VEXDREN-2710 file (C-alpha; in Angstrom, 1 decimal):
% VEXDREN-2710
k/r/px/py/pz
1/UNK/-0.2/0.1/0.0
2/UNK/2.8/2.5/0.8
3/UNK/6.3/2.5/2.1
4/UNK/6.1/5.5/4.0
5/UNK/4.8/4.8/7.7
6/UNK/3.7/8.5/7.7
7/UNK/1.6/8.0/5.0
8/UNK/-0.2/4.4/5.7
9/UNK/-0.8/6.5/9.5
10/UNK/-2.9/9.4/7.0
11/UNK/-4.4/6.7/4.5
12/UNK/-5.9/4.8/8.4
13/UNK/-7.4/7.8/9.6
14/UNK/-9.0/8.1/6.6
15/UNK/-10.4/5.3/5.9
16/UNK/-11.5/5.2/9.7
17/UNK/-13.2/8.3/9.1
18/UNK/-15.2/7.1/6.4
19/UNK/-15.9/3.7/7.7
20/UNK/-13.8/1.7/5.5
21/UNK/-11.5/-1.5/6.6
22/UNK/-8.3/-2.4/4.8
23/UNK/-8.0/-5.9/4.8
24/UNK/-5.2/-8.2/2.9
25/UNK/-5.5/-12.0/0.9
26/UNK/-1.8/-12.5/1.7
27/UNK/-0.9/-10.6/4.9
28/UNK/-2.7/-11.8/8.2
29/UNK/-3.9/-8.4/9.3
30/UNK/-6.9/-6.4/9.7
31/UNK/-7.5/-2.8/10.4
32/UNK/-11.4/-3.5/11.7
33/UNK/-9.3/-4.9/15.2
34/UNK/-6.8/-3.4/17.4
35/UNK/-4.1/-5.9/17.2
36/UNK/-4.4/-5.7/12.8
37/UNK/-4.1/-2.0/13.0
38/UNK/-1.0/-1.9/15.2
39/UNK/0.4/-5.0/13.3
40/UNK/0.0/-3.1/9.7
41/UNK/1.8/-0.3/11.4
42/UNK/4.6/-2.7/12.4
43/UNK/5.2/-4.0/8.9
44/UNK/4.4/-0.1/7.6
45/UNK/7.9/0.5/9.7
46/UNK/9.4/-2.3/8.3
47/UNK/8.8/-1.3/4.7
48/UNK/10.1/2.1/5.1
49/UNK/13.3/1.1/6.7
50/UNK/13.4/-1.4/3.8
51/UNK/13.0/1.3/1.1
52/UNK/15.7/3.4/3.3
53/UNK/18.3/0.9/3.3
54/UNK/17.7/0.3/-0.4
55/UNK/18.0/3.8/-1.1
56/UNK/21.3/4.1/1.0
57/UNK/23.0/1.3/-1.1
58/UNK/21.9/2.9/-4.2
59/UNK/23.5/5.8/-3.3
60/UNK/26.8/4.5/-1.7
61/UNK/26.7/2.3/-5.7
62/UNK/26.2/5.6/-7.5
63/UNK/29.1/7.3/-5.5
64/UNK/31.3/4.5/-5.6
65/UNK/30.8/4.3/-9.7
66/UNK/31.6/8.0/-10.3
67/UNK/34.9/8.0/-8.3
68/UNK/36.0/5.1/-10.3
69/UNK/34.9/8.0/-13.6
70/UNK/32.1/4.9/-14.7
71/UNK/28.7/6.3/-15.7
72/UNK/26.5/6.6/-12.4
73/UNK/23.1/5.5/-14.6
74/UNK/20.5/6.8/-15.7
75/UNK/19.6/9.1/-19.1
76/UNK/22.7/9.3/-21.0
77/UNK/23.1/12.9/-22.1
78/UNK/22.4/14.1/-25.4
79/UNK/25.3/12.8/-28.0
80/UNK/25.9/10.1/-26.1
81/UNK/24.3/6.2/-26.1
82/UNK/24.5/4.3/-22.9
83/UNK/26.0/0.7/-23.7
84/UNK/26.0/-2.2/-21.3
85/UNK/29.9/-3.6/-20.5
86/UNK/30.8/-7.2/-20.1
87/UNK/30.9/-5.8/-16.1
88/UNK/28.2/-7.2/-14.0
89/UNK/27.5/-5.6/-10.4
90/UNK/24.6/-7.3/-8.5
91/UNK/22.5/-8.9/-11.8
92/UNK/22.7/-5.7/-13.6
93/UNK/25.4/-5.4/-16.3
94/UNK/27.3/-2.2/-15.8
95/UNK/26.9/0.5/-18.7
96/UNK/29.1/3.1/-20.1
97/UNK/28.5/6.3/-22.3
98/UNK/30.0/6.1/-26.3
99/UNK/29.4/9.1/-28.8
100/UNK/26.5/8.7/-30.6
101/UNK/27.7/8.7/-34.4
102/UNK/24.1/10.3/-35.4
103/UNK/24.4/13.3/-32.8
104/UNK/27.6/13.8/-31.3
105/UNK/28.6/16.3/-34.2
106/UNK/25.4/18.3/-33.4
107/UNK/26.3/18.6/-29.7
108/UNK/29.6/20.0/-31.1
109/UNK/28.2/22.7/-33.3
110/UNK/25.6/23.8/-31.0
111/UNK/28.6/24.8/-28.6
112/UNK/30.2/26.0/-31.6
113/UNK/27.4/28.0/-32.8
114/UNK/26.5/29.3/-29.0
115/UNK/30.3/31.2/-28.9
116/UNK/30.0/32.3/-32.9
117/UNK/26.9/34.4/-31.2
118/UNK/23.9/32.6/-31.6
119/UNK/21.3/32.8/-28.9
120/UNK/19.2/29.9/-26.6
121/UNK/16.3/30.7/-28.7
122/UNK/18.1/30.4/-32.5
123/UNK/19.8/27.1/-31.3
124/UNK/16.7/25.7/-30.1
125/UNK/14.6/26.7/-33.4
126/UNK/17.3/25.3/-35.4
127/UNK/17.2/22.1/-33.6
128/UNK/13.6/21.9/-33.6
129/UNK/13.9/22.5/-37.4
130/UNK/16.1/19.6/-38.3
131/UNK/13.6/17.5/-36.3
132/UNK/16.1/15.8/-34.1
133/UNK/14.7/15.5/-30.8
134/UNK/16.2/14.9/-26.8
135/UNK/17.0/12.4/-25.7
136/UNK/13.6/11.5/-23.9
137/UNK/11.8/11.8/-27.5
138/UNK/10.6/15.0/-27.3
139/UNK/11.0/18.3/-28.9
140/UNK/13.7/20.8/-27.8
141/UNK/12.9/23.4/-25.2
142/UNK/15.1/26.1/-24.5
143/UNK/15.2/25.0/-20.8
144/UNK/16.9/21.6/-22.6
145/UNK/19.3/23.6/-24.5
146/UNK/20.4/25.8/-21.6
147/UNK/21.1/22.5/-19.7
148/UNK/23.5/21.1/-22.5
149/UNK/25.1/24.1/-22.2
150/UNK/25.8/23.8/-18.9
151/UNK/26.8/20.4/-19.1
152/UNK/30.5/19.4/-18.2
153/UNK/29.9/16.3/-19.1
154/UNK/30.9/16.7/-22.4
155/UNK/34.6/17.2/-21.5
156/UNK/35.1/13.9/-20.7
157/UNK/34.0/14.3/-16.6
158/UNK/31.6/12.7/-14.6
159/UNK/29.8/15.0/-11.7
160/UNK/30.0/13.7/-8.3
161/UNK/26.4/14.2/-6.3
162/UNK/25.1/16.8/-8.6
163/UNK/22.7/16.2/-12.0
164/UNK/23.6/18.7/-14.6
165/UNK/20.4/20.4/-14.7
166/UNK/21.5/21.8/-11.1
167/UNK/24.4/23.0/-12.3
168/UNK/23.2/26.8/-13.0
169/UNK/24.1/27.4/-8.6
170/UNK/27.6/27.4/-7.5
171/UNK/29.2/25.1/-10.9
172/UNK/32.6/26.2/-9.6
173/UNK/31.9/23.9/-6.5
174/UNK/30.6/20.6/-8.4
175/UNK/33.2/18.1/-8.1
176/UNK/34.0/16.6/-11.2
177/UNK/36.0/13.4/-11.7
178/UNK/37.3/12.0/-14.9
179/UNK/35.5/9.6/-16.5
180/UNK/36.5/6.4/-19.0
181/UNK/33.8/8.1/-22.0
182/UNK/35.4/10.1/-24.8
183/UNK/34.9/13.8/-24.6
184/UNK/32.7/15.3/-27.3
185/UNK/34.3/19.4/-27.0
186/UNK/37.4/20.4/-25.3
187/UNK/37.9/22.3/-22.0
188/UNK/38.2/25.7/-23.4
189/UNK/35.4/25.3/-25.6
190/UNK/33.3/24.7/-22.6
191/UNK/34.5/27.3/-20.5
192/UNK/34.2/30.1/-23.6
193/UNK/30.5/29.1/-23.3
194/UNK/30.3/29.0/-19.9
195/UNK/31.9/32.1/-19.3
196/UNK/29.2/33.4/-22.1
197/UNK/26.6/32.1/-20.6
198/UNK/27.4/34.3/-17.1
199/UNK/27.9/37.6/-19.1
200/UNK/24.9/36.8/-21.0
201/UNK/23.0/36.1/-17.7
202/UNK/24.4/39.0/-15.4
203/UNK/22.7/42.1/-18.1
204/UNK/20.3/43.6/-17.1
205/UNK/16.8/41.8/-16.2
206/UNK/14.1/42.7/-19.2
207/UNK/11.1/40.8/-17.3
208/UNK/9.0/43.2/-15.6
209/UNK/8.6/42.9/-11.6
210/UNK/4.7/44.6/-11.0
211/UNK/1.1/42.5/-11.7
212/UNK/0.5/41.7/-14.7
213/UNK/-3.3/41.5/-15.5
214/UNK/-2.5/37.7/-18.0
215/UNK/-0.1/36.4/-16.0
216/UNK/-0.8/32.7/-15.8
217/UNK/-4.3/33.2/-17.5
218/UNK/-3.7/34.0/-21.5
219/UNK/-2.9/31.7/-24.0
220/UNK/-2.0/31.8/-27.4
221/UNK/-4.9/32.1/-30.6
222/UNK/-2.8/30.4/-32.8
223/UNK/-1.5/27.2/-30.7
224/UNK/-2.6/27.4/-27.6
225/UNK/0.7/27.9/-26.0
226/UNK/1.6/30.2/-23.2
227/UNK/1.5/34.0/-23.3
228/UNK/5.6/35.7/-22.1
229/UNK/5.6/39.0/-20.9
230/UNK/8.8/40.9/-21.0
231/UNK/10.0/44.2/-21.4
232/UNK/11.5/45.7/-24.2
233/UNK/15.1/47.7/-23.4
234/UNK/15.3/51.6/-22.4
235/UNK/16.3/52.4/-26.2
236/UNK/13.2/50.7/-27.3
237/UNK/11.0/52.4/-24.7
238/UNK/10.8/50.0/-21.7
239/UNK/7.2/49.2/-22.6
240/UNK/5.9/45.7/-21.4
241/UNK/4.8/43.0/-24.0
242/UNK/3.1/40.0/-24.9
243/UNK/4.3/37.4/-27.1
244/UNK/3.7/33.0/-27.9
245/UNK/6.1/31.2/-25.6
246/UNK/5.7/28.6/-28.1
247/UNK/7.1/31.0/-30.6
248/UNK/10.1/32.4/-28.5
249/UNK/11.4/29.3/-27.4
250/UNK/11.4/27.8/-30.9
251/UNK/8.2/25.7/-30.6
252/UNK/6.9/25.8/-33.9
253/UNK/4.1/28.8/-33.7
254/UNK/4.3/29.9/-37.5
255/UNK/2.2/33.4/-37.3
256/UNK/1.1/34.0/-33.2
257/UNK/-1.8/36.6/-32.9
258/UNK/0.9/38.3/-30.4
259/UNK/4.5/38.2/-31.8
260/UNK/5.1/41.6/-29.8
261/UNK/2.0/43.6/-28.8
262/UNK/2.1/46.4/-26.5
263/UNK/1.0/44.9/-22.2
264/UNK/-1.0/48.2/-22.0
265/UNK/-2.7/48.2/-25.4
266/UNK/-4.2/44.3/-24.6
267/UNK/-4.6/44.8/-20.6
268/UNK/-7.0/48.0/-22.0
269/UNK/-9.1/46.2/-24.8
270/UNK/-9.3/43.5/-22.3
271/UNK/-11.0/46.1/-19.1
272/UNK/-13.2/47.5/-21.7
273/UNK/-14.5/44.0/-22.7
274/UNK/-15.2/43.2/-19.2
275/UNK/-16.6/46.9/-18.4
276/UNK/-19.3/45.9/-21.0
277/UNK/-19.8/42.3/-19.7
278/UNK/-21.0/43.7/-16.3
279/UNK/-23.8/45.0/-17.5
280/UNK/-26.9/42.8/-16.7
281/UNK/-28.0/41.8/-19.6
282/UNK/-24.8/41.0/-21.4
283/UNK/-24.0/38.8/-18.7
284/UNK/-26.9/36.8/-19.2
285/UNK/-26.7/36.3/-22.1
286/UNK/-23.1/35.1/-21.4
287/UNK/-24.2/32.8/-19.3
288/UNK/-26.7/31.1/-20.6
289/UNK/-24.4/30.6/-24.2
290/UNK/-22.0/29.3/-21.6
291/UNK/-24.7/26.9/-20.1
292/UNK/-25.5/26.0/-23.3
293/UNK/-21.9/25.0/-24.7
294/UNK/-21.9/23.0/-21.1
295/UNK/-25.3/21.0/-22.0
296/UNK/-24.2/19.8/-25.5
297/UNK/-20.3/18.8/-24.6
298/UNK/-22.0/17.0/-21.1
299/UNK/-22.7/13.0/-21.0
300/UNK/-25.5/13.3/-19.3
301/UNK/-28.9/13.0/-20.9
302/UNK/-30.7/15.8/-20.4
303/UNK/-34.0/14.1/-18.3
304/UNK/-31.4/12.9/-16.2
305/UNK/-29.8/16.5/-16.5
306/UNK/-32.8/17.9/-15.1
307/UNK/-34.1/15.2/-12.3
308/UNK/-30.7/16.0/-10.8
309/UNK/-31.0/19.5/-11.3
310/UNK/-34.5/18.7/-9.2
311/UNK/-32.8/16.6/-7.0
312/UNK/-29.9/19.4/-5.9
END
């Protein structure tokens, strides 16, 4: 049922409130009795101890593999393949990283283009335009490209106790151990990319810190993606603007209505529309339209709907 004593106790309380009793076919406990409730809690303690012990052993094994330069496991970074070796530990074959012949050269191009002046968004659009997919088979996002640009694994090292996606904070404190895999880029190129990332991140912030009416609400009318809120530079007037996130991150929104539209103009139009809807006759008309739309989408027959409404 669960390997957490706290979760188990919460579940039993929920069951008890609703007069539900938990019985097991394969274990000899029954929550309908005091002794049964005691026994199931003892079993829960043992299950949690077992889970934590497995976690400790897994962490020790992973740390030992990393200390010898072996790939600790998990998904291989973009540009590499994770292949089994002849070595076996704990009934499992030890895996190692080898360069992916189809994607290794693309990884090098990503680094070279970035130091050559390309931005993260342009790289994202370029990768998606080539039809290339990430290691999980999805389209690239700007976040995924940034993680690749920060991952020192490509220089032939393995990281001790940290994931590549968490390297943004204090990357110099992350311990790097020489790995057994072939590097895809040089240390010099990696350092140049890292310095470029740092320099661009230290530029003046562009996002507005004020309250935006459509934040987390508005979506693109073309692709349904979320709307991004930004601020233009002082030279451009410093005004806020809205635009489609999928367009900004290269996810293929071809001609979004909000490529770059003044946030003030959009919000003024929204407020005016809400003021018109605030009129009683307009609100009643909108309410009827929404109700009819919901009824047309409902799987409940009209007669049953009327009966339930009367019962309520």
